[in-house]
C-alpha positions in Angstrom: 0.0 0.0 0.0 1.3 3.5 -0.8 0.9 5.9 2.0 1.9 9.6 2.1 2.6 11.4 5.3 2.1 15.2 5.3 4.6 16.7 7.7 6.6 13.4 7.4 9.8 14.9 8.7 8.3 16.5 11.9 8.0 15.3 15.5 5.2 12.9 14.8 5.9 12.4 11.1 9.4 11.0 11.6 8.5 8.0 13.7 5.3 7.5 11.7 7.0 7.1 8.4 9.5 4.7 10.1 6.6 2.7 11.6 4.8 2.5 8.3 7.9 1.4 6.4 8.6 -1.2 9.1 5.2 -2.7 8.4 6.0 -3.0 4.7 4.2 0.0 3.2 5.5 2.1 0.4 5.9 5.5 2.2 6.3 9.0 0.9 7.2 11.8 3.4 5.9 15.2 2.3 7.6 18.3 3.6 9.3 21.5 2.4 12.8 20.4 3.4 14.3 17.0 2.9 15.7 15.3 6.0 19.3 14.3 6.3 18.4 10.6 6.0 15.3 8.5 5.7 14.4 4.9 6.8 14.7 2.2 4.1 11.5 2.1 2.1 10.7 5.8 2.6 10.9 8.4 -0.2 10.7 12.2 0.2 8.8 14.7 -1.9 9.3 18.4 -1.6 5.9 20.0 -1.0 5.0 23.4 0.2 1.9 22.6 2.3 1.1 26.3 2.8 1.0 27.1 -0.9 0.3 23.7 -2.3 3.3 23.5 -4.7 4.2 19.9 -5.6 1.2 18.4 -3.8 -0.7 17.0 -6.8 2.5 15.3 -8.1 3.4 13.9 -4.6 -0.1 12.3 -4.2 -0.1 10.5 -7.5 -0.9 6.8 -6.8 -1.3 7.4 -3.1 -4.0 5.3 -1.4 -3.8 6.7 2.1 -2.8 10.2 3.3 -1.9 10.7 6.9 -1.9 14.4 8.0 0.8 14.8 10.6 1.5 18.4 9.6 1.4 21.2 12.1 1.9 24.9 12.6 2.8 27.1 15.5 0.0 27.8 18.0 -0.2 31.4 16.7 -1.0 30.2 13.2 -4.2 28.2 13.7 -5.9 29.7 10.6 -3.0 28.4 8.5 -3.4 24.9 9.9 -7.1 24.8 8.8 -6.2 26.1 5.4 -3.5 23.5 4.9 -5.9 20.8 5.9 -8.5 21.9 3.4 -5.9 22.1 0.7 -4.7 18.6 1.5 -8.3 17.3 1.5 -9.0 18.8 -1.9 -5.7 17.5 -3.4 -6.4 14.0 -1.9 -9.9 14.0 -3.5 -8.5 15.0 -6.9 -5.8 12.3 -6.7 -8.2 9.6 -5.8 -6.9 9.0 -2.3 -9.3 6.5 -0.6 -8.5 7.3 3.1 -7.5 10.4 5.0 -6.2 10.0 8.5 -6.0 13.1 10.7 -4.6 13.7 14.2 -6.0 16.1 16.8 -5.7 16.9 20.5 -7.5 15.0 23.2 -9.9 17.4 25.0 -9.5 20.2 22.5 -13.3 20.7 22.6 -13.2 21.4 26.4 -10.5 24.1 26.6 -11.3 27.4 24.8 -7.8 28.2 23.7 -7.4 29.7 20.2 -5.2 26.9 18.9 -7.6 24.3 20.2 -10.4 26.1 18.4 -8.3 25.8 15.2 -7.9 22.0 15.9 -11.7 21.7 16.2 -12.1 23.6 12.9 -9.6 21.2 11.4 -11.6 18.2 12.6 -14.8 19.7 11.1 -13.0 20.2 7.7 -11.9 16.6 7.7 -15.4 15.4 8.5 -16.9 17.6 5.7 -14.3 16.6 3.1 -14.8 14.4 0.1 -12.4 11.7 1.2 -13.4 8.9 3.7 -11.6 9.6 6.9 -10.4 8.5 10.3 -9.4 10.9 13.2 -7.2 10.2 16.2 -7.1 12.5 19.2 -3.9 12.2 21.3 -2.7 13.8 24.5 0.4 16.0 24.7 3.6 14.5 23.5 6.6 14.2 26.0 8.6 16.2 23.4 6.2 19.1 23.8 6.6 19.3 27.5 10.4 18.9 27.2 10.5 21.8 24.7 8.2 24.0 26.9 10.2 23.4 30.0 13.5 23.9 28.1 12.2 27.3 26.7 11.3 28.5 30.2 14.6 27.3 31.6 16.5 29.6 29.2 15.1 32.4 31.4 15.9 30.3 34.5 12.1 29.7 35.2 10.2 26.5 35.9 6.4 26.7 35.1 4.4 25.0 37.8 0.7 24.7 38.5 -2.3 22.5 39.1 -3.1 21.8 35.4 -3.5 18.1 34.9 -1.9 16.4 31.9 -1.4 12.9 30.6 1.6 13.1 28.3 2.4 10.3 25.8 5.4 9.0 23.9 5.0 10.1 20.3 6.0 6.6 19.1 2.8 5.2 20.7 0.7 7.7 18.7 2.7 6.9 15.5 1.9 3.2 16.0 -1.8 4.0 16.4 -1.8 6.1 13.3 0.0 3.4 11.3 -2.7 0.9 12.4 -5.4 3.4 11.3 -3.8 4.0 7.9 -3.8 0.2 7.2 -7.4 -0.2 8.3 -10.6 1.1 6.6 -11.9 4.6 7.3 -13.6 4.6 10.7 -14.4 8.2 11.6 -13.5 9.2 15.1 -11.1 6.7 16.7 -10.7 5.9 20.4 -8.4 8.5 22.1 -4.8 7.7 22.9 -3.0 9.1 26.0 0.0 8.5 28.2 0.2 6.0 31.0 -0.6 8.4 33.9 -2.1 11.7 34.8 0.2 14.2 36.5 0.0 17.9 37.5 2.1 20.5 35.7 4.1 20.9 38.9 4.9 17.2 39.1 6.0 17.1 35.5 8.1 20.2 35.9 9.9 18.9 39.0 10.6 15.6 37.2 12.1 17.6 34.3 14.2 19.7 36.5 15.6 16.7 38.3 16.4 14.9 35.1 18.1 18.0 33.6 19.9 18.9 36.8 18.8 22.6 36.5 18.4 25.2 39.3 15.4 27.2 38.3 12.9 29.6 39.9 9.4 28.1 40.1 6.8 30.2 38.3 3.3 29.2 39.2 0.8 29.5 36.3 -2.7 30.5 37.5 -5.4 28.0 36.8 -8.5 30.1 36.9 -11.1 31.3 34.5 -12.4 29.7 31.3 -9.1 28.2 30.3 -7.5 27.5 33.7 -10.5 25.7 35.3 -10.8 22.9 32.6 -7.0 22.4 32.7 -7.2 22.0 36.5 -10.1 19.6 36.1 -8.1 17.3 33.7 -10.0 18.3 30.5 -7.0 17.2 28.4 -6.8 13.8 30.0 -8.7 10.5 29.5 -7.5 7.7 31.9 -9.5 5.2 29.9 -7.3 6.0 26.9 -4.1 5.3 28.8 -1.7 3.4 26.4 1.7 1.8 26.7 4.9 3.6 26.4 7.1 5.3 29.0 6.0 7.8 31.6 7.5 11.3 31.3 10.1 10.5 33.9 11.1 7.2 32.2 11.2 9.0 28.8 13.5 11.7 30.2 15.8 9.0 31.8 16.0 7.2 28.5 17.2 10.3 26.8 
């Protein structure tokens, strides 16, 4: 089966294309910049997802398109536009299955980027290509990046927000399974093995990195803070395998 992965060289796309290739699929990674190396069985096509250049050619003969593309949180409108462009190109190319990924609980926290993810979900459901959609909790990589960014200012964000971070490889495996199955609409959520507060995760990060930082408590009140405090981004029933955040940090 020929599978294309939009954003195939990103945080999620990289392990996803490797997983699909391991399972024996013919895989095409779509991104603007070619990576330094690719797993055996993976080809790369230069595609500007924002403008659409190269997209029609890259999707020739593709049976399944997995959308692992992303934008910065400040560019949610662009994310939705990219999704609609991918959907239109997939329909024109005769792609039979579109697999999208979203954020667990994005409908419960009124943040601008989460609203964009909801709009992306609606676009996928309204598109002309049969689809599947997986909601996942925050990746360990995202927390590592966020704590690292704050640490450059010698700060450590803490608070009562409850999160359930997951190893991106677990999500990649679920998406690979979805790509090889028939379109199924909304799929069961996937999340990490345990629910932790932001403070607990921050202290684990600080211990693993050996940093001396000033705690900065993030208020958890109002329309955004309250659902975060009440675990709106978590789903214990969706707990999957993979390492905890501490184990992931220890493993490097």
